[in-house]
C-alpha positions in Angstrom: 5.3 -17.4 -12.3 5.3 -18.8 -8.8 8.1 -20.8 -7.2 7.8 -24.3 -5.7 10.9 -26.1 -4.6 12.9 -27.3 -1.6 15.6 -25.8 0.5 17.8 -27.3 3.2 17.7 -26.1 6.8 21.4 -25.7 7.9 22.6 -26.7 11.4 22.0 -23.2 12.9 18.5 -23.1 11.4 19.6 -21.0 8.4 17.6 -21.3 5.2 18.9 -19.9 2.0 16.2 -18.6 -0.4 16.8 -19.3 -4.1 18.5 -16.4 -5.9 15.6 -15.8 -8.2 13.2 -15.2 -5.2 15.7 -13.0 -3.4 16.0 -10.8 -6.5 12.3 -10.8 -7.2 11.4 -9.6 -3.7 14.5 -7.4 -3.1 15.7 -9.8 -0.5 19.2 -9.6 -2.0 19.6 -6.1 -0.5 21.6 -5.6 2.7 19.3 -5.6 5.8 16.4 -7.2 3.9 13.9 -8.8 6.2 11.1 -11.4 6.1 8.1 -12.0 8.3 7.5 -15.6 9.4 4.1 -16.8 10.5 3.3 -20.2 11.9 -0.3 -21.1 11.1 -2.4 -23.5 13.1 -2.5 -26.0 10.2 1.3 -26.4 10.4 2.2 -24.2 7.5 5.0 -21.8 7.9 4.6 -18.7 5.8 7.5 -16.5 4.9 6.7 -13.0 3.5 9.1 -10.3 2.3 9.0 -7.3 4.6 9.6 -4.1 2.7 11.0 -1.3 4.8 9.0 2.0 4.7 10.6 5.3 5.5 9.1 6.7 8.8 7.8 9.8 7.0 5.7 7.5 4.7 4.4 5.0 7.3 1.1 6.9 7.6 0.2 5.8 4.0 0.4 2.2 4.9 -1.8 2.4 8.0 -5.1 0.5 7.8 -7.1 3.8 8.1 -5.3 5.4 5.2 -5.5 2.3 3.0 -9.2 2.1 3.7 -9.6 5.6 2.4 -7.5 4.7 -0.7 -9.9 1.8 -1.3 -12.9 4.2 -1.1 -11.3 6.5 -3.6 -10.6 3.6 -6.0 -14.3 2.5 -5.7 -15.5 6.1 -6.5 -13.2 6.1 -9.6 -14.4 2.7 -10.7 -18.0 4.0 -10.5 -17.2 7.1 -12.5 -17.9 9.4 -9.5 -15.5 12.2 -10.2 -15.2 15.5 -12.1 -12.4 16.3 -14.6 -11.3 19.9 -15.1 -9.4 21.2 -18.1 -7.0 23.3 -16.1 -6.1 24.5 -12.6 -8.3 27.6 -12.9 -11.4 25.5 -13.7 -10.5 23.3 -10.7 -10.2 26.2 -8.3 -13.4 27.7 -9.6 -15.2 24.4 -8.9 -13.8 24.4 -5.4 -15.2 27.9 -4.9 -18.6 26.8 -6.0 -18.5 23.8 -3.6 -17.3 26.1 -0.8 -20.2 28.5 -1.4 -22.7 25.6 -1.4 -21.4 24.6 2.1 -21.8 28.1 3.5 -24.8 28.6 5.8 -27.4 31.1 4.5 -26.6 34.6 5.5 -23.0 33.9 6.6 -20.4 36.7 6.2 -17.5 34.6 5.2 
């Protein structure tokens, strides 16, 4: 369910978000942040900004997310192989590896 309502802008420009929205988007946590965008059509957008640990920031890069979308598309098309166990998976990798080797290589 989406929210529609009105809030009052206080004298210092402070706007209090309704408690249900704060809880829903974890904006009731200390240090929670929002992104504000003013659009050309006069709409002011407020989006919750979720903090990401620095060690996980790569995952949210556009490049990584693009690759995630590619994988999702492969899965949706059924372009994958399932293996009954780890040994079967490793054996499959060996086969793929040998197919990639140039003829006559001593690898």
